[in-house]
LOSE-284845 format. One line per 10 residues: number of its first residue (from 1); their letters; for each residue x, y, z of C-alpha. Coordinates in steps of 0.05 Angstrom, whole numbers, plus 5000, padded with zeros to 4 digits. Example, Ala and Ser with C-alpha at 12.3 -4.5 7.8 and 13.67 -1.06 7.14 Angstrom:
// LOSE-284845
1	AS	5246:4910:5156 ~ 5273:4979:5143;
This chain:
// LOSE-284845
1	XXXXXXXXXX	5000:5000:5000 ~ 5058:5047:5013 ~ 5072:5047:4938 ~ 5005:5082:4928 ~ 5030:5141:4969 ~ 5092:5150:4926 ~ 5054:5139:4861 ~ 5006:5193:4883 ~ 5063:5240:4903 ~ 5100:5230:4837;
11	XXXXXXXXXX	5035:5237:4798 ~ 5019:5303:4833 ~ 5089:5331:4820 ~ 5090:5310:4747 ~ 5019:5336:4736 ~ 5033:5405:4766 ~ 5095:5412:4723 ~ 5058:5390:4660 ~ 5000:5436:4676 ~ 5046:5497:4671;
21	XXXXXXXXXX	5099:5471:4623 ~ 5056:5474:4560 ~ 5030:5545:4572 ~ 5093:5580:4596 ~ 5159:5594:4561 ~ 5198:5533:4583 ~ 5251:5496:4542 ~ 5217:5467:4480 ~ 5146:5479:4504 ~ 5129:5537:4459;
31	XXXXXXXXXX	5151:5503:4395 ~ 5102:5446:4402 ~ 5031:5443:4376 ~ 5007:5423:4445 ~ 4951:5472:4460 ~ 4897:5419:4462 ~ 4938:5377:4511 ~ 4951:5438:4554 ~ 4876:5455:4554 ~ 4859:5383:4572;
41	XXXXXXXXXX	4906:5383:4632 ~ 4881:5451:4655 ~ 4807:5434:4646 ~ 4813:5369:4684 ~ 4864:5394:4735 ~ 4820:5380:4796 ~ 4806:5309:4772 ~ 4881:5295:4764 ~ 4894:5326:4832 ~ 4838:5288:4864;
51	XXXXXXXXXX	4859:5220:4837 ~ 4933:5227:4854 ~ 4916:5260:4921 ~ 4870:5201:4938 ~ 4925:5151:4921 ~ 4973:5189:4966 ~ 4921:5192:5022 ~ 4907:5117:5018 ~ 4980:5099:5022 ~ 5005:5152:5072;
61	XXXXXXXXXX	4998:5110:5135 ~ 5032:5047:5107 ~ 5087:5091:5079 ~ 5095:5127:5146 ~ 5101:5061:5184 ~ 5146:5027:5134 ~ 5211:5036:5174 ~ 5253:5079:5219 ~ 5267:5131:5167 ~ 5200:5126:5132;
71	XXXXXXXXXX	5168:5186:5167 ~ 5224:5230:5141 ~ 5213:5205:5071 ~ 5138:5219:5076 ~ 5152:5288:5103 ~ 5201:5305:5047 ~ 5152:5279:4995 ~ 5097:5323:5022 ~ 5143:5383:5024 ~ 5163:5369:4952;
81	XXXXXXXXXX	5091:5368:4929 ~ 5076:5432:4968 ~ 5137:5467:4938 ~ 5122:5447:4867 ~ 5048:5464:4874 ~ 5065:5533:4902 ~ 5117:5548:4849 ~ 5074:5526:4790 ~ 5008:5558:4814 ~ 5035:5623:4844;
91	XXXXXXXXXX	5106:5638:4823 ~ 5099:5614:4751 ~ 5026:5625:4736 ~ 5015:5681:4686 ~ 4959:5716:4723 ~ 5000:5719:4787 ~ 5059:5750:4750 ~ 5023:5803:4710 ~ 4965:5845:4734 ~ 4919:5896:4703;
101	XXXXXXXXXX	4922:5968:4728 ~ 4888:5978:4795 ~ 4865:6046:4769 ~ 4866:6069:4697 ~ 4887:6142:4696 ~ 4882:6183:4632 ~ 4908:6254:4623 ~ 4905:6304:4566 ~ 4967:6330:4532 ~ 4975:6388:4580;
111	XXXXXXXXXX	4973:6344:4642 ~ 5008:6284:4613 ~ 5071:6260:4649 ~ 5092:6206:4599 ~ 5154:6221:4559 ~ 5138:6244:4488 ~ 5191:6198:4460 ~ 5155:6136:4486 ~ 5121:6088:4438 ~ 5046:6082:4445;
121	XXXXXXXXXX	4990:6041:4417 ~ 4941:6094:4392 ~ 4867:6078:4385 ~ 4812:6122:4356 ~ 4738:6103:4362 ~ 4680:6148:4340 ~ 4724:6210:4341 ~ 4755:6197:4409 ~ 4829:6181:4413 ~ 4873:6151:4467;
131	XXXXXXXXXX	4946:6130:4473 ~ 4970:6071:4513 ~ 5046:6069:4525 ~ 5078:6003:4508 ~ 5121:6008:4570 ~ 5058:6000:4612 ~ 5014:5954:4571 ~ 5074:5909:4558 ~ 5073:5892:4632 ~ 4997:5890:4641;
141	XXXXXXXXXX	4985:5851:4576 ~ 4915:5879:4573 ~ 4881:5944:4592 ~ 4806:5951:4594 ~ 4775:6017:4574 ~ 4714:6049:4542 ~ 4727:6092:4482 ~ 4677:6127:4437 ~ 4621:6091:4473 ~ 4652:6022:4461;
151	XXXXXXXXXX	4685:5975:4511 ~ 4755:5958:4487 ~ 4815:5917:4510 ~ 4884:5941:4489 ~ 4932:5883:4490 ~ 5007:5873:4483 ~ 5053:5813:4483 ~ 5126:5830:4494 ~ 5151:5762:4473 ~ 5119:5771:4404;
161	XXXXXXXXXX	5122:5847:4403 ~ 5049:5847:4383 ~ 5001:5904:4400 ~ 4926:5893:4386 ~ 4860:5924:4407 ~ 4794:5887:4408 ~ 4722:5895:4428 ~ 4712:5844:4484 ~ 4645:5822:4456 ~ 4631:5748:4452;
171	XXXXXXXXXX	4564:5724:4424 ~ 4536:5794:4432 ~ 4555:5800:4506 ~ 4610:5837:4542 ~ 4664:5788:4564 ~ 4722:5792:4612 ~ 4789:5758:4603 ~ 4848:5737:4645 ~ 4919:5722:4623 ~ 4928:5646:4627;
181	XXXXXXXXXX	4994:5634:4592 ~ 5022:5632:4521 ~ 5021:5590:4458 ~ 5078:5592:4408 ~ 5105:5650:4450 ~ 5041:5691:4443 ~ 4999:5713:4502 ~ 4936:5673:4514 ~ 4873:5697:4549 ~ 4816:5657:4581;
191	XXXXXXXXXX	4745:5683:4578 ~ 4706:5681:4643 ~ 4642:5652:4614 ~ 4665:5589:4578 ~ 4738:5583:4597 ~ 4759:5583:4524 ~ 4830:5606:4508 ~ 4841:5664:4460 ~ 4905:5683:4422 ~ 4928:5755:4431;
201	XXXXXXXXXX	4959:5760:4361 ~ 4892:5755:4325 ~ 4837:5751:4377 ~ 4819:5679:4358 ~ 4794:5626:4406 ~ 4843:5570:4395 ~ 4815:5518:4442 ~ 4754:5507:4485 ~ 4679:5513:4472 ~ 4686:5575:4428;
211	XXXXXXXXXX	4744:5550:4386 ~ 4745:5585:4319 ~ 4709:5649:4341 ~ 4745:5715:4337 ~ 4739:5781:4374 ~ 4724:5844:4333 ~ 4791:5878:4321 ~ 4800:5954:4325 ~ 4849:5994:4283 ~ 4912:6015:4320;
221	XXXXXXXXXX	4971:6059:4305 ~ 5040:6047:4336 ~ 5076:6113:4339 ~ 5115:6157:4387 ~ 5071:6195:4436 ~ 5097:6260:4406 ~ 5073:6239:4336 ~ 5006:6214:4363 ~ 4991:6279:4398 ~ 5011:6318:4336;
231	XXXXXXXXXX	4959:6278:4297 ~ 4908:6275:4354 ~ 4918:6337:4398 ~ 4856:6322:4439 ~ 4877:6251:4455 ~ 4881:6226:4527 ~ 4943:6188:4549 ~ 4946:6129:4597 ~ 4988:6147:4658 ~ 5030:6099:4700;
241	XXXXXXXXXX	4998:6063:4759 ~ 5046:6077:4817 ~ 5033:6007:4844 ~ 5071:5977:4786 ~ 5128:6027:4778 ~ 5182:5975:4789 ~ 5152:5931:4734 ~ 5148:5991:4686 ~ 5221:6009:4700 ~ 5242:5938:4682;
251	XXXXXXXXXX	5212:5950:4612 ~ 5241:6019:4602 ~ 5290:5995:4548 ~ 5243:5945:4516 ~ 5214:5988:4461 ~ 5283:6010:4437 ~ 5305:5937:4429 ~ 5361:5941:4481 ~ 5339:5885:4526 ~ 5386:5825:4531;
261	XXXXXXXXXX	5338:5771:4553 ~ 5326:5713:4505 ~ 5251:5725:4500 ~ 5250:5801:4491 ~ 5317:5819:4459 ~ 5325:5844:4388 ~ 5365:5810:4333 ~ 5399:5866:4294 ~ 5408:5823:4232 ~ 5349:5819:4185;
271	XXXXXXXXXX	5301:5759:4181 ~ 5324:5728:4246 ~ 5275:5701:4298 ~ 5279:5764:4340 ~ 5290:5815:4285 ~ 5235:5867:4275 ~ 5188:5867:4216 ~ 5126:5907:4197 ~ 5072:5857:4180 ~ 5017:5883:4134;
281	XXXXXXXXXX	4950:5848:4125 ~ 4901:5866:4070 ~ 4849:5829:4030 ~ 4901:5814:3978 ~ 4945:5776:4027 ~ 4999:5787:4079 ~ 5071:5812:4073 ~ 5129:5826:4119 ~ 5177:5884:4112 ~ 5245:5882:4145;
291	XXXXXXXXXX	5253:5940:4195 ~ 5325:5952:4176 ~ 5306:5960:4103 ~ 5248:6006:4121 ~ 5295:6050:4161 ~ 5339:6058:4099 ~ 5283:6069:4048 ~ 5234:6107:4093 ~ 5178:6092:4043 ~ 5166:6025:4009;
301	XXXXXXXXXX	5117:6028:3952 ~ 5094:5957:3939 ~ 5039:5912:3915 ~ 5007:5861:3961 ~ 4968:5816:3915 ~ 4928:5864:3872 ~ 4929:5922:3922 ~ 4980:5979:3920 ~ 5007:5991:3990 ~ 5059:6038:4017;
311	XXXXXXXXXX	5095:6026:4083 ~ 5119:6091:4113 ~ 5168:6106:4170 ~ 5167:6175:4202 ~ 5228:6217:4217 ~ 5231:6195:4289 ~ 5249:6124:4266 ~ 5193:6096:4310 ~ 5127:6115:4280 ~ 5101:6076:4220;
321	XXXXXXXXXX	5037:6065:4180 ~ 5015:6026:4119 ~ 4969:6060:4069 ~ 4933:6037:4007 ~ 4952:6081:3948 ~ 4897:6106:3902 ~ 4928:6072:3842 ~ 4989:6026:3830 ~ 5023:6084:3795 ~ 5017:6132:3853;
331	XXXXXXXXXX	5084:6141:3888 ~ 5102:6181:3949 ~ 5159:6221:3976 ~ 5162:6247:4047 ~ 5174:6317:4072 ~ 5166:6336:4145 ~ 5128:6271:4156 ~ 5076:6289:4103 ~ 5067:6248:4039 ~ 5070:6281:3971;
341	XXXXXXXXXX	5053:6248:3905 ~ 5072:6269:3835 ~ 5004:6300:3823 ~ 5013:6349:3880 ~ 4967:6315:3930 ~ 4990:6319:4003 ~ 4972:6272:4060 ~ 4989:6268:4133 ~ 5021:6206:4164 ~ 4952:6173:4173;
351	XXXXXXXXXX	4934:6185:4100 ~ 4887:6243:4111 ~ 4886:6291:4052 ~ 4908:6363:4060 ~ 4868:6385:3999 ~ 4793:6390:3995 ~ 4765:6346:3940 ~ 4822:6296:3945 ~ 4799:6233:3983 ~ 4838:6206:4041;
361	XXXXXXXXXX	4882:6145:4033 ~ 4859:6081:4066 ~ 4900:6061:4127 ~ 4910:5985:4130 ~ 4929:5938:4186 ~ 5004:5941:4200 ~ 5041:5915:4261 ~ 5113:5916:4284 ~ 5130:5846:4308 ~ 5186:5797:4317;
371	XXXXXXXXXX	5195:5758:4252 ~ 5183:5691:4288 ~ 5115:5716:4311 ~ 5091:5743:4245 ~ 5111:5681:4205 ~ 5081:5634:4258 ~ 5013:5666:4257 ~ 5015:5684:4182 ~ 5046:5622:4151 ~ 5028:5644:4081;
381	XXXXX	5062:5712:4088 ~ 5107:5739:4033 ~ 5172:5774:4047 ~ 5191:5840:4015 ~ 5263:5833:3991;
């Protein structure tokens, strides 16, 4: 009977490790297609714990009485289970490492305390604009807000360098999410209602009852705060939550690509796992543009499928957009971060025309990401060479 105790103990230890291994960045775990196994372990976690715990309980007295040193062995085994359970459920669990702001504070440009050089995820809904600094949302992973009368969640995954904004509406109802881990290095959220897991990079439920559903995505612009306020002078800006200042400080050099950690560093050479790209997604397909090349060219006039697209980098070397040109033959040059075509039309960085009667350009989805992230979640992407 004493064997049952040790079978239960080993089972508990192995289960707790497996339960976190597949959804956290551990050696080899994020390169497997193991999301369904991870979800199975997580969904049935109390069954696994109950079965192995019962085996340990049945065998604990025989194991304790097995010999002179047996009580010490039982004690060490129980301590091992407690230590592993604490580490995996508290120290290594995503939602105990990263928290949402306790208070979301927003200030106008005059009262703003965030450095103008900081990168932000800018969102505009129904004429209202707000800026969310990457230094802050990179730690929080998600920030809930209401903008232009709509509930929104602004999300960021530092391991993929992906910023996204969604409407947290599932089957017509407002939903809440918690960070549960990651899949293929991308942050993963769990909805409160069904427990389905949703991928941050595209808002898709990848396992659970709602698998295959997607959240409505909102247009975002990744620019410096200075550039965002120049384009949206009435915008509000998210301010730091003093409770998390230490965590913010740890990410102070993230946006510039100067971190040294394996998960959040930057590869300076092009087309490496951790090199930066601008991924563009239109109805004609997807394409990736090397950040190093964009910095040299400033404007890349290209075709994605049958659609003419220009990828534009502003003078601050941080702010970028992708715009659909009116015709394939339309080409741009940049002066003072405004776009000029050969016909004399002028547009601002967001494609808004400076001349009456000349229609605005269409802004398209464009994201700065690590190359490994973009190609993982857009396997059919083309590369601009």
